LOLO-862262 format. One line per field, with one value per residue (C-alpha): x, y, z; residue number from 0; residue in one letter. Coordinates in Angstrom, 2 decimals. Each point is the difference from the previous one (the first is absolute). Example, Ala and Ser with C-alpha at 12.3 -4.5 7.8 and 13.67 -1.06 7.14 Angstrom:
<recs>
xx = [12.30	1.37]
yy = [-4.50	3.44]
zz = [7.80	-0.66]
num = [0	1]
residu = [A	S]
</recs>
This chain:
<recs>
xx = [194.22	2.23	-0.87	2.41	2.81	-1.24	1.80	1.81	-0.09	3.26	-1.25	1.52	-2.14	2.61	3.43	2.77	-0.45	2.76	-0.27	3.13	1.68	-1.67	-3.19	-2.61	-2.82	0.54	-0.15	-3.28	-1.52	1.35	-1.28	-3.44	-0.56	1.09	-2.64	-2.73	0.80	-0.44	-3.49	1.31	-0.08	2.79	-0.09	3.23	0.47	3.14	2.66	2.66	-2.06	-1.44	3.44	1.65	-2.92	-1.14	3.04	-1.04	-0.03	0.40	-2.92	0.96	-3.52	-1.44	-3.51	-1.93	1.69	-0.31	1.68	-2.32	0.43	2.04	-3.05	-2.46	0.98	-3.18	-2.30	1.33	-0.49	-3.60	-0.55	1.61	-2.00	-3.28	0.71	0.84	-3.00	-2.26	1.22	-1.01	3.57	0.29	3.19	2.46	1.69	0.97	3.15	1.88	3.68	1.04	2.96	-0.11	-0.11	-2.63	-2.09	0.39	0.54	-1.08	-2.50	-1.69	-3.14	-0.73	0.66	-2.33	-2.71	0.36	-0.37	-3.02	-1.65	0.86	1.66	1.01	3.74	3.29	2.33	3.60	2.40	3.63	1.63	3.67	-0.41	0.86	-0.49	2.74	-0.72	0.93	3.05	-1.11	-2.22	-1.97	-3.56	-2.40	1.00	3.68	0.87	1.39	3.72	0.35	2.12	-1.34	0.83	-2.84	0.52	2.34	3.48	-1.25	-2.61	-3.79	-1.40	-3.50	-1.34	-1.28	-3.70	-1.98	-1.77	-1.14	-2.05	-1.17	-1.42	-1.54	-1.61	-2.07	-1.71	1.70	-0.96	3.63	3.38	3.33	3.67	2.65	3.72	2.00	2.12	-2.93	-1.35	-2.25	-1.90	-0.18	-1.26	-2.70	-1.23	-0.10	-1.90	-2.39	-0.61	-0.87	-2.88	-1.54	-2.50	0.57	3.16	3.06	3.23	3.37	3.00	3.26	3.40	2.39	3.59	1.81	3.77	0.76	-2.06	0.61	3.77	0.27	1.39	-2.08	0.24	-1.46	-3.60	-1.59	2.00	-0.90	-3.67	0.05	1.85	-2.56	-2.62	2.18	1.15	-3.56	0.23	-2.47	-2.83	-1.64	-3.75	-3.46	-3.19	-3.27	-3.56	0.94	2.81	3.78	1.83	3.74	1.64	3.38	1.65	3.38	2.53	2.91	-0.44	3.74	0.66	-1.21	3.32	1.86	-2.82	0.07	3.77	0.64	-1.95	1.86	-3.03	0.20	3.74	-0.05	-2.44	0.91	-0.67	-2.95	-1.42	0.29	-1.79	-2.84	-0.34	-0.12	-2.66	-2.10	0.18	-0.78	-2.97	-1.49	0.38	-1.58	-3.03	-0.03	-0.02	-2.83	-2.28	0.77	-0.79	3.39	-1.20	2.91	-2.36	-0.79	3.57	0.73	3.64]
yy = [105.98	1.23	-1.22	-2.61	1.05	-0.72	-2.73	1.57	-1.45	-0.88	2.09	3.44	2.90	2.78	-0.99	1.04	3.64	2.59	1.29	0.99	-2.69	-0.23	1.80	-0.25	1.12	-2.86	-2.48	1.51	-0.38	-3.51	-1.36	1.64	-1.46	-3.45	0.26	1.27	-2.35	0.01	1.55	3.24	3.03	2.43	3.76	1.98	3.74	1.74	-0.91	-2.55	-3.12	1.08	1.21	-3.34	-2.24	1.31	0.10	-0.51	-2.66	-1.69	-0.13	-1.19	-0.92	-3.47	1.21	2.91	3.29	3.57	3.36	2.74	3.74	1.19	1.45	-2.65	-3.32	-0.35	1.39	-2.47	-2.79	1.17	-0.27	-3.44	-1.40	1.41	-1.13	-3.58	-0.23	1.35	-2.80	-2.58	-0.81	-0.60	-2.00	2.90	2.46	3.51	1.15	3.28	0.51	3.63	1.64	2.57	2.98	-1.60	-0.73	2.75	2.88	-0.47	-2.84	0.75	1.52	-3.10	-2.28	2.08	-0.23	-3.78	-0.43	2.30	-2.07	-3.28	-1.46	-3.63	0.45	-0.39	2.99	-0.68	2.87	-1.11	2.76	0.67	3.51	2.12	0.24	-2.54	-0.68	3.55	0.41	0.27	3.05	0.69	-1.28	0.64	-3.44	0.94	-0.11	2.87	0.55	-2.11	1.65	-0.03	2.01	2.43	0.58	2.43	-1.21	-0.79	-2.35	-0.05	2.45	-1.49	-3.15	-2.98	-0.01	-2.88	-1.55	-3.01	2.14	2.22	-3.09	-1.15	3.41	-0.69	-2.88	-2.46	-3.69	-1.04	1.71	-1.32	0.81	-2.55	-0.39	-2.02	-0.94	-1.96	-1.85	-2.40	2.96	1.66	-3.18	-0.49	3.54	-0.26	-3.29	1.52	3.05	-2.30	-1.47	3.33	1.86	3.65	2.08	-1.31	1.94	-1.53	2.22	-1.96	1.47	-0.98	1.26	1.33	-0.59	2.59	2.80	-0.95	-0.23	-3.61	-3.26	-2.09	-2.87	2.06	0.37	-2.68	0.94	3.68	-0.85	-2.13	2.63	2.66	-2.14	-1.22	3.50	1.36	2.30	-2.12	-1.56	-3.04	0.35	-0.56	2.03	-1.89	0.54	3.43	-1.33	0.25	-3.18	-0.22	-2.93	0.15	2.05	1.65	-2.61	2.27	3.80	0.41	-1.16	3.35	1.86	-2.79	-0.44	3.70	0.42	-2.92	1.78	2.52	2.28	0.66	0.21	3.80	0.07	1.74	-1.30	2.44	-1.49	-3.50	1.12	1.38	-3.35	-1.81	2.41	-0.52	-3.77	0.14	2.34	-2.32	-3.01	1.91	0.59	-3.62	-1.27	2.37	-0.45	-3.30	-3.59	-1.29	-3.33	-2.39	-2.90	1.69	0.23	-1.27	-0.84]
zz = [268.81	-2.81	-3.50	-1.38	-2.30	-3.54	-1.88	-2.91	-3.48	-1.72	-2.92	-0.46	-1.21	0.15	-1.24	-2.35	0.95	0.02	3.56	1.87	2.10	3.40	-1.10	2.74	-2.30	-2.45	2.90	1.19	-3.49	-0.53	3.31	-0.25	-3.48	1.18	2.73	-2.33	-2.88	-3.75	0.06	1.47	-2.29	0.88	-0.49	0.35	-0.52	-1.16	2.52	0.82	-0.59	-3.33	-1.11	0.77	-0.92	-3.40	-2.26	-3.65	-1.30	3.39	2.46	3.46	1.13	-0.57	0.80	-1.51	0.86	-1.23	0.55	1.22	0.03	2.97	1.74	-1.11	1.60	2.04	-2.69	-2.56	2.54	0.31	-3.74	-0.28	2.91	-1.33	-3.55	0.91	2.29	-2.76	-2.26	2.60	1.02	3.73	0.63	0.03	2.33	-1.04	1.77	-0.33	0.81	0.40	1.69	2.77	-2.35	-2.23	3.10	2.57	-2.44	-3.60	0.43	3.31	-1.55	-2.11	2.97	2.19	-2.65	-0.33	3.76	0.00	-2.75	1.68	-3.10	0.50	-0.57	1.88	0.02	1.08	0.61	-0.13	2.01	-0.68	1.41	-3.05	-3.77	-0.67	-3.67	-0.99	2.21	3.64	0.35	3.19	0.38	2.87	1.31	0.22	3.72	2.02	-0.57	-3.15	-2.67	-3.58	-3.12	0.77	3.72	1.79	0.91	3.51	-1.45	0.01	2.55	0.14	1.62	-1.99	-0.93	1.59	-2.99	2.02	2.36	-2.89	-1.73	3.28	0.51	-3.14	1.81	-2.37	0.45	0.47	0.22	1.18	0.27	-0.91	-0.60	-2.52	3.01	1.45	-3.02	1.93	1.45	-3.43	-1.69	2.64	-0.51	-3.80	0.27	2.53	-2.20	-2.90	2.01	1.06	-2.16	-0.74	-0.23	1.84	0.62	0.95	0.64	-0.12	0.88	-2.80	0.34	-3.05	0.41	-2.69	1.53	3.63	-0.41	1.15	-1.33	-2.37	2.48	2.88	-1.23	2.17	3.09	-0.39	-0.49	3.16	2.01	-0.94	1.73	2.86	1.03	-0.10	-3.02	-2.01	2.04	-1.53	0.37	-1.46	-0.14	-0.29	1.24	1.32	2.18	-0.14	0.99	0.57	-1.79	1.71	2.73	-0.49	1.07	0.89	-0.12	0.62	-3.58	-1.32	0.00	-1.78	-2.50	-0.92	-0.03	-2.38	-2.78	-2.11	-0.27	3.76	0.64	0.23	2.93	3.23	3.50	0.18	-3.20	1.43	3.15	-2.11	-1.82	3.35	1.24	-3.14	0.47	3.71	-0.45	-2.58	2.27	2.89	-2.21	-1.17	3.58	0.93	-3.02	-1.75	0.94	1.11	1.44	-0.63	-0.65	-3.33	-1.20	-3.49	0.66]
num = [0	1	2	3	4	5	6	7	8	9	10	11	12	13	14	15	16	17	18	19	20	21	22	23	24	25	26	27	28	29	30	31	32	33	34	35	36	37	38	39	40	41	42	43	44	45	46	47	48	49	50	51	52	53	54	55	56	57	58	59	60	61	62	63	64	65	66	67	68	69	70	71	72	73	74	75	76	77	78	79	80	81	82	83	84	85	86	87	88	89	90	91	92	93	94	95	96	97	98	99	100	101	102	103	104	105	106	107	108	109	110	111	112	113	114	115	116	117	118	119	120	121	122	123	124	125	126	127	128	129	130	131	132	133	134	135	136	137	138	139	140	141	142	143	144	145	146	147	148	149	150	151	152	153	154	155	156	157	158	159	160	161	162	163	164	165	166	167	168	169	170	171	172	173	174	175	176	177	178	179	180	181	182	183	184	185	186	187	188	189	190	191	192	193	194	195	196	197	198	199	200	201	202	203	204	205	206	207	208	209	210	211	212	213	214	215	216	217	218	219	220	221	222	223	224	225	226	227	228	229	230	231	232	233	234	235	236	237	238	239	240	241	242	243	244	245	246	247	248	249	250	251	252	253	254	255	256	257	258	259	260	261	262	263	264	265	266	267	268	269	270	271	272	273	274	275	276	277	278	279	280	281	282	283	284	285	286	287	288	289	290	291	292	293	294	295	296	297	298]
residu = [X	X	X	X	X	X	X	X	X	X	X	X	X	X	X	X	X	X	X	X	X	X	X	X	X	X	X	X	X	X	X	X	X	X	X	X	X	X	X	X	X	X	X	X	X	X	X	X	X	X	X	X	X	X	X	X	X	X	X	X	X	X	X	X	X	X	X	X	X	X	X	X	X	X	X	X	X	X	X	X	X	X	X	X	X	X	X	X	X	X	X	X	X	X	X	X	X	X	X	X	X	X	X	X	X	X	X	X	X	X	X	X	X	X	X	X	X	X	X	X	X	X	X	X	X	X	X	X	X	X	X	X	X	X	X	X	X	X	X	X	X	X	X	X	X	X	X	X	X	X	X	X	X	X	X	X	X	X	X	X	X	X	X	X	X	X	X	X	X	X	X	X	X	X	X	X	X	X	X	X	X	X	X	X	X	X	X	X	X	X	X	X	X	X	X	X	X	X	X	X	X	X	X	X	X	X	X	X	X	X	X	X	X	X	X	X	X	X	X	X	X	X	X	X	X	X	X	X	X	X	X	X	X	X	X	X	X	X	X	X	X	X	X	X	X	X	X	X	X	X	X	X	X	X	X	X	X	X	X	X	X	X	X	X	X	X	X	X	X	X	X	X	X	X	X	X	X	X	X	X	X	X	X	X	X	X	X	X	X	X	X	X	X	X	X	X	X	X	X]
</recs>
């Protein structure tokens, strides 16, 4: 049975920020904090969410929140968790919010160390697939073909790193993928992570209209389409087992999903075929190696 969708408080813990219209990352932070509540302590490295949330003299967090070094999200979470526990404080959750660059590139060593130590923290990567805060530079989570300011004219020539499976390969107690287009699934996973001891990792796809070249009113639809066309599988890893949360609803949506984004409009038919092949190979592996029993679906 799927866990129930947590009932959200009317209280807001992330508000008044200066994120761009349609920002998927700000939605991921807002919803996670509403699930975790006022006793959550948030750690945010240099990136979009710290840039829009800490504007002196205005602080956009109602709970305790701090900016970490770019590389040190997970290590600062370690220190906060250990310090509060040493003071005898137990009713808290330490949660980190870092972008794709701050997670898969600059912060991966600290995250790996936290998992290895078994620190009781929740690490959430809001993945908008480039360094958006500084003008859309490529990260290792930028997908094949996407154009950024630091890629060739033809777009990124490498495939996207799989941080979900990298976290799982550590033997982490819990890891999951999510999408701001499917908030019930995301909320369930955040609530579940809060009940598990040890390091938890949630990787949520969070479209950036500015960097993706899309309308500010298309964020939720794009985030849903990424799941529905099979580019972004929703899944969990727990007790050494991968479990699929939702199957791709309509793989034929892929071409329209890609073509509506400005960062992909230069792609050739050969590029599109490569993207389809990447997706299909991943799903072949999922069907062979993951638990895809539909009775365990979360949607």
